[in-house]
N, C-alpha and C positions, 0 to 999 in steps of 0.2 A: 619530507612527507607532510602535506598540508592538511589543515583541518577542513571540515565540510560543513557548510551552512545548510540546514534542512528546514524548510518551511512547511508547516502543517496548515491545511485549509479545512476548517471544520464548518460545514454549511448545511442548511436545509437544501432540498432538491425539489425542483418542479417535476411533478409526477409525469413520467413518460413524455417529456417535452425536451428533446435534445437541444433544439435551437435556443430555447429560453435558458437552459442550463449553461450552454456555451457562452451566451451573452453575460449571464450573471458572473461566471467565473472570470471572464475577461475583465470585468470591473474590479473584482476582488484582487486579481493578480497585478493590476496596473501599478499598485503601490509597492511592488516588490522588485521592480526593475533595478538591477545592479546590487541587490541586497541579499541575494541567495544563490546557492549552487544547485539546489534541488527543491522542487515543489511537489508535495504529495497531496493528491485529491482523494475523495472517498471512493469506495466500490461503486460501480455502475453510476458514475457521477453525471451521466447525461440523462438517466431515466428513473433512478431509484431501483430498488430490488424487484424488478418486474419479471414475471414468468411469460410475458407475451414476446418471447424471443423471435418468433417468426415474423411478427409485424414490426418489431423495433430494431432488429439487427442491422448493422452497417457492414460495409465491405472493409477489407484491410486498407483500402485507399480511400475510404469515405470521408465525409465532412468533419468528423471528430478527429481523425488522424491528421487531416490537413490543419485543423485548428490547433492541435497540440504542437505540430511542427512550427507553426507561426508563433505561438506563444513561447516555445523554447528558444527560438531564434531571437525574439524580442527581449526576453529576459536574460539571455545568455546563461540559461540554467536548464537542467533536465526536468521533465515532468513525469510523474508516475500516477496512474489511476486505472480503474478497470472500466470496460465498455462492452456492450453486447456486440459480438462480431460473428458474421457468418462466413465460413470458408470451407471448401471441399465437401459440401453437403452436410456440414455440421454447424452448430451454433455454440459459441463459447462465451463464458464470462472471462474475458481476456484482459489481463494486465498489460498495459502499454507503457514502456519506459522509452521516452522520446528525448533525444539529445538535440542541442542547438543546430547541429549540422544536418538534422533531419533523419538520422539513423534511429530505427525503431527496434527495440528488443521486446519480444513477446513472451508472456507467461500465461498459460491457460490454467485457470483454477483447477487444482487437483481434487480437492475434497469438496464435493457438492453437498449443499444443505438439503437432504432429502425430506426433512420435516416441513419444508416449504415447497416441496415438489420440484426443487431445482434439478434433480436427477432426471425428471421427465422432460425437461425443456432444454437442457444443455448437455454437452459432452464433456467428460473430464479431461484435464490435461494429462500428458504422458511424460513430461519432463520437469525436473527441478532446475530452476534457472537462477544463475548468479550473473550480474552485469557489473562491469567495471566503469567507474566514473570518477574522474579527477583524483585518482590514486586510491579510491575506496572500492571494495568489493561488496556488492549489495545483493542480498537474497530477496527475491521478489515473492510475496505471498499475498493471499486474498482471504479475508474474513475467517471462514470456518477452518481454514488451514491452521489457525492458531491453536486448535485443540489437538494437534497431532505432532508431538515433539520429535518423533523419530524422523519425520519428513524434514524438519527444520534443523536437525542435528548438525552442529558445526564440525566439519571435518578438516578444519584449517583452511577452508576455502572462501570465507567471507568475514567482513568486519561489522556489518550492520544488517538488520532485517527490516524490510518495509512491509507493514500490514495495512491494507486498505479495507474498509468494512462498511456494511450496513448492519450493525450489531444492535439488536433491540435493547431498550432501556431495562426491560424485565430481566436481562441477563448481564447487566453492566458489571456486576462483581466478578464473574469469571473473566470477562474481558480485561479488566484492570489487573487482576492477579496473574493471569496467564502471560500478559505482556512482560510483567516483572520476571516471571519464571523463565521465559525464553531468553531474556537478557542475562540473567545470572548463570543459567546452566550452559550457555554458549559463549560466555565472556565476550559479549558484543553489545553494541548499541541496538535499540529497538525503537522504531518509529511506528506508532499506530494512529491512523486517521479514520475517524468514524463520523457519520453524518448526524445531524440533529433534526428535530421537528417530527412531524407525522407524515407517513407515506399514504399512498392511495388506497391501502388496505386497512388503514386505521392503526398502524403500528407506530409506536413512539420510540424515538431514539434520543439518547442523552449525550452523544458525542464521546466525552471523556478521552479526547485525543491527547497524546502524550509522546514524549521521547524519554526513554529509560536508558540510563547509563549501564555499563557493564557490571557495576557493583549492585545494581538493582534500584538505585535512587532516580527519581524524576529529574531530568535536566530542564524541561519546560513542559507546561501543560496548558491546554485551552480550557477556559471556564466551562464547566458542564452545562448542557442544555442551552448554550448560547452560540451564535455564530461568532467565529473569530479566526484570526490568522496569527500564528506564532512561529518564531524562528529559533532553532537551537543550533549551537555549535558543537559538532562532534570533534572531540579533542584527540587527535592522532597520537600525540606523545603520551597522554594519559592512558589510552587504551593499550599501547605497546608496553608501557612500563608495568601496568597491572598484569598483563599476560606473562611477562617475563618473570616477575616476582612471585606469581602464584599460578604456575602452569598446570592447572587441574586437568587439562586435556591429555596429559601424559598418562593418566590412569584410565582413560576412557575405554570402553569396551569396543572391540572391533565388530563390525557388522556390515552386511550388504543390504542395500535398499533395493527392493524389487517393486517396480511400479506396474 
């Protein structure tokens, strides 16, 4: 069982300008060729956290999906980030996990942030999604999902959680603490990627992107409030050894998740 190299890309975002953001991320990813297995981008990485879903939505086969396929093939690595997607008469804050062979796994954000009116402009997802990549099982999550531990509860079906976010600086403490909590309670790695800078609504973001290990300690972190790219190695042997020696899940409460 191999380790997994995970690259966090903490960046500002050009407000509602998908083409400019794709060009920007192409430049940032150029230095990671052959250096990683998985690249994690922020939530709504082509637009910022915009509620103009009708005007900005792309199709499932639109230019950003094409771009992600090209990047994944070039890097020989998977990419994960969320994009505004329209399908079946609905608009979604859609997580896209794209592999080098072009395969796309979709996760539609379940917990919409009604305090910014996301519930008025997007439809919630209906499924909890785990994707397999290079021997690792990865739970796909988006931003506000972080506040809902039951939805993320590890039932022995994943090894790491990926959170992509536009999480404001004003609430940076809950972001950092909840990432640690999700890692400890689920005995897994957690990668959280957040944007930096100010968006088109005047909201500031401090990033605080990080990979947390299953014991709750940071494996790698990006400098707060700065753009940066950092790669962490998820250690398979360490994870399996910790779970075997301290099998807390054996005492977990049984439950049924109804979406």
